[in-house]
C-alpha positions in Angstrom: 0.0 0.0 0.0 2.8 2.4 0.9 4.4 1.8 -2.5 1.1 2.5 -4.3 0.6 5.8 -2.3 4.2 6.7 -3.0 4.0 6.2 -6.7 0.7 8.2 -6.7 2.3 11.1 -4.9 5.3 11.1 -7.2 2.9 11.3 -10.2 0.8 14.1 -8.5 4.0 16.0 -7.6 5.4 15.8 -11.1 2.1 17.1 -12.5 2.1 20.0 -10.0 5.7 21.0 -10.8 4.9 20.8 -14.6 1.7 22.9 -14.0 3.7 25.6 -12.1 6.2 25.8 -14.9 3.5 25.9 -17.5 1.6 28.7 -15.8 4.8 30.8 -15.3 6.2 30.5 -18.8 3.2 29.8 -21.0 -0.1 30.8 -19.5 1.1 34.0 -17.8 2.6 35.6 -21.0 -0.7 34.8 -22.8 -3.0 36.3 -20.1 -0.9 39.2 -18.9 -1.4 42.2 -21.2 -3.9 44.8 -22.3 -7.5 44.0 -21.4 -9.7 43.7 -24.4 -12.9 44.6 -22.5 -11.6 47.8 -21.1 -13.9 50.8 -20.4 -12.1 53.8 -18.9 -12.8 57.5 -18.6 -10.0 59.9 -17.6 -10.0 63.7 -17.3 -7.3 66.3 -17.6 -8.0 69.9 -16.6 -6.3 73.2 -17.5 -6.8 76.4 -15.5 -6.2 79.9 -16.9 -6.2 78.4 -20.4 -6.2 80.4 -23.6 -8.0 79.5 -26.8 -9.6 80.9 -29.9 -13.4 80.8 -29.9 -14.0 80.1 -33.6 -17.7 80.8 -33.4 -17.2 84.4 -32.3 -13.6 84.7 -33.6 -12.6 85.8 -30.1 -9.5 84.8 -28.1 -10.7 83.6 -24.7 -8.3 83.8 -21.7 -8.5 82.6 -18.1 -10.7 79.7 -19.1 -11.1 76.3 -17.4 -10.7 73.6 -20.1 -11.3 69.9 -19.5 -10.2 67.1 -21.8 -12.3 64.0 -21.2 -10.9 60.8 -22.8 -13.1 57.6 -23.1 -11.5 54.3 -24.1 -13.4 51.2 -25.0 -11.9 47.8 -25.8 -13.3 46.0 -28.9 -13.5 42.4 -27.7 -14.7 41.0 -31.0 -11.9 42.6 -33.1 -9.2 41.6 -30.6 -7.4 38.3 -30.6 -4.1 36.4 -31.5 -2.1 38.7 -29.2 -3.7 41.9 -30.6 -5.8 44.2 -28.6 -8.1 46.8 -30.2 -9.2 49.9 -28.4 -11.4 52.8 -29.6 -10.9 56.2 -28.0 -12.6 59.6 -28.1 -11.5 62.8 -26.5 -13.6 65.9 -26.0 -11.8 69.1 -25.2 -14.2 71.9 -23.9 -14.5 75.0 -21.9 -16.7 73.8 -19.1 -18.0 77.3 -18.1 -19.0 78.4 -21.5 -20.0 74.9 -22.8 -17.8 75.5 -25.8 -16.1 72.5 -27.5 -12.6 73.3 -28.7 -11.8 69.9 -30.2 -13.1 66.4 -30.7 -10.6 63.7 -31.3 -11.2 60.0 -32.1 -8.9 57.1 -32.9 -8.9 53.3 -33.2 -5.7 51.6 -32.1 -4.6 48.0 -32.7 -1.5 46.9 -30.8 0.4 44.0 -29.4 -1.2 43.2 -26.1 2.1 42.9 -24.2 4.5 45.3 -25.9 2.0 48.0 -26.8 3.5 48.2 -30.3 1.0 49.7 -32.7 -0.3 47.7 -35.7 -1.7 48.9 -39.0 -4.6 46.4 -39.0 -8.1 45.8 -37.6 -9.5 49.0 -38.8 -7.0 51.2 -37.0 -7.6 54.8 -37.8 -7.0 58.4 -36.7 -10.0 60.7 -37.0 -11.6 58.0 -39.1 -8.7 57.9 -41.6 -7.4 54.3 -42.0 -4.7 55.5 -44.4 -2.7 57.0 -41.5 0.3 54.7 -40.8 0.9 54.4 -37.1 4.1 53.4 -35.3 5.6 53.2 -31.8 3.2 52.8 -28.9 -0.1 54.5 -28.3 -2.5 54.4 -25.3 -1.0 51.2 -23.9 2.6 51.0 -22.6 4.6 47.8 -22.4 3.8 45.4 -19.6 6.3 45.8 -16.8 7.9 49.0 -17.9 11.7 49.2 -18.5 14.1 52.0 -17.9 14.6 52.8 -21.6 13.4 55.3 -24.1 10.4 54.6 -26.4 8.5 56.2 -29.2 5.0 57.4 -28.6 2.6 58.1 -31.4 1.1 61.6 -31.6 -2.4 61.9 -33.2 -2.0 65.6 -34.1 1.3 65.4 -36.0 0.5 61.8 -37.1 3.9 60.4 -36.3 5.8 58.9 -33.4 8.2 61.0 -31.3 10.7 59.9 -28.7 9.5 59.6 -25.1 12.6 59.6 -22.8 13.0 57.8 -19.5 14.1 60.4 -16.9 14.2 58.5 -13.7 12.2 57.1 -10.8 9.7 59.1 -8.8 7.2 58.4 -6.1 3.6 59.5 -6.8 1.3 59.3 -3.7 3.8 56.9 -2.1 4.0 54.6 -5.2 7.2 54.0 -7.2 6.8 55.2 -10.8 9.0 55.6 -13.9 8.8 59.1 -15.3 8.9 59.6 -19.1 9.1 62.9 -20.9 8.1 63.7 -24.5 8.9 67.0 -26.3 7.4 67.7 -29.7 8.9 70.9 -31.1 6.8 73.3 -33.0 5.6 71.4 -36.0 3.3 72.4 -38.9 0.1 70.4 -38.9 -1.4 69.3 -42.3 -4.9 70.6 -43.2 -6.7 73.5 -44.7 -8.0 76.3 -42.5 -10.4 79.1 -43.3 -9.0 82.6 -43.8 -9.2 84.7 -40.7 -9.5 88.5 -40.1 -6.2 90.4 -40.4 -6.7 92.1 -37.1 -6.2 88.8 -35.2 -2.6 88.8 -36.5 -1.9 92.4 -35.5 -2.5 93.8 -39.0 -4.8 96.6 -39.9 -8.5 95.6 -39.9 -8.9 96.7 -43.5 -6.3 94.2 -44.8 -7.5 91.1 -46.6 -8.3 88.0 -44.6 -5.2 86.0 -43.8 -4.6 82.4 -44.8 -2.6 80.6 -42.2 -1.0 77.3 -41.2 -1.5 75.6 -37.9 1.6 74.8 -35.8 1.6 72.5 -32.8 3.9 72.0 -29.8 3.7 69.6 -26.9 5.6 69.0 -23.7 4.2 65.9 -21.8 5.2 64.0 -18.8 3.9 60.5 -18.0 4.3 58.6 -14.7 4.2 54.8 -15.3 3.6 52.0 -12.9 6.7 49.7 -13.5 4.8 46.6 -12.3 2.1 46.8 -15.0 3.1 49.5 -17.5 -0.1 51.4 -16.5 -0.2 55.2 -16.7 -1.0 56.6 -13.2 -0.5 60.3 -13.9 0.2 62.6 -16.8 0.6 66.3 -17.6 0.4 67.9 -21.1 1.3 71.4 -22.1 -0.2 72.0 -25.5 0.4 75.1 -27.6 -1.3 75.6 -31.0 -0.4 78.6 -33.1 -1.6 80.0 -36.4 1.1 81.5 -38.6 0.3 83.4 -41.9 1.4 81.6 -45.0 2.8 85.0 -46.2 4.0 87.9 -44.1 4.6 88.4 -40.3 2.3 87.7 -37.4 1.1 84.8 -35.3 -2.0 83.9 -33.3 -2.0 81.5 -30.3 -5.3 79.5 -30.7 -4.7 77.2 -27.8 -2.4 77.3 -24.7 -3.5 74.5 -22.4 -1.5 73.3 -19.4 -3.5 70.1 -18.7 -3.1 68.1 -15.5 -4.9 64.9 -14.6 -7.8 65.4 -12.1 -7.4 63.8 -8.6 -10.3 61.5 -9.3 -8.7 60.1 -12.5 -5.4 59.6 -10.8 -7.0 57.6 -8.0 -8.9 55.5 -10.5 -5.8 54.7 -12.5 -3.8 53.9 -9.3 -6.5 51.4 -8.2 -6.5 49.8 -11.7 -2.7 49.5 -11.5 -2.8 47.9 -8.1 -5.4 45.4 -9.3 -3.3 44.6 -12.4 -0.2 44.2 -10.3 -2.0 41.7 -8.0 -3.1 39.6 -11.0 0.4 39.6 -12.5 1.9 38.6 -9.2 -0.7 35.8 -8.9 0.1 34.4 -12.4 3.9 34.9 -12.3 4.7 34.1 -8.7 2.0 32.9 -6.4 0.5 30.1 -8.5 3.8 28.8 -10.0 5.7 28.8 -6.7 2.8 27.3 -4.8 2.2 24.6 -7.4 6.0 23.8 -7.8 6.5 23.8 -4.0 3.6 21.5 -3.4 4.7 19.3 -6.3 8.3 18.9 -5.0 7.0 18.1 -1.5 4.7 15.4 -3.0 7.6 13.9 -5.0 9.8 13.8 -1.9 7.1 12.2 0.2 6.3 9.7 -2.6 10.0 8.7 -2.9 10.3 8.2 0.9 7.1 6.1 0.9 8.2 4.1 -2.2 11.7 3.4 -0.8 10.3 2.6 2.6 7.8 0.2 1.1 10.5 -1.5 -1.0 12.7 -2.0 2.0 9.9 -3.6 4.0 9.0 -5.9 1.1 12.7 -6.9 0.9 12.9 -7.7 4.6 9.8 -9.8 4.5 11.2 -11.7 1.5 14.5 -12.3 3.4 12.7 -13.6 6.5 10.6 -16.0 4.4 13.7 -17.3 2.6 15.4 -17.9 6.0 12.4 -19.8 7.4 
């Protein structure tokens, strides 16, 4: 009986060890990554903002502007290591109820590395011809201390985002990354504007101008999960005449994440870190530990049972 129990324990232990290894090196990499059923709303707010009210052709100053971003995962379109998220961002003056901008994008990306893919209907402002690169909304799982490239939906290209060190945010260790986009001309046609807005005599002909865009952004990333837990964005948009001097700042927004959004993102990061630890450490170590204990117990029982059988055989032969 001891031998039978011992052999059974050895078999069970071997299975548990194999299961632990399988979970750690096969199951965990498959499951850990961007959620495909995500629904998330975050808000950034800018005080004392400046922008051009296109309706009244008036430059507003001292405004409170809020950028509300909503992200929804497309479960049906996701699969085979690819996650698909749809995002829409509304930028508005909350006091006047004036909408400055409406942005939308559809991202397809590797569910672990965050690397953007040109598939699955990926589009910027509905244009599927835009070729994306770098990372987008989702950062690589378990962030590393290295520079990346982050896609910008205004200039339609990826720009370097530089690792600048570790920093504690509300007691949590984060990696801080900084992105600087120098003043860059943005493609697109704009209506001619009154000459007076550019410091020219009011009687001058309407001015045709190009839009220029500049961004300085800082991102604080949870190194356990790659989740963004805070961000700040200083956006400056300027119109410059195609001919002649002058310029007009049409948006100067120093956006900071609201406390409610920061708290929600921290809770999501903590939850994700717990799940990663469960799959990468708790389950594999527990299974492997229990398996090794079962194998050792099985070997002891098997060897003990063998010795007893041998002794009985010896006594019978002597009789």
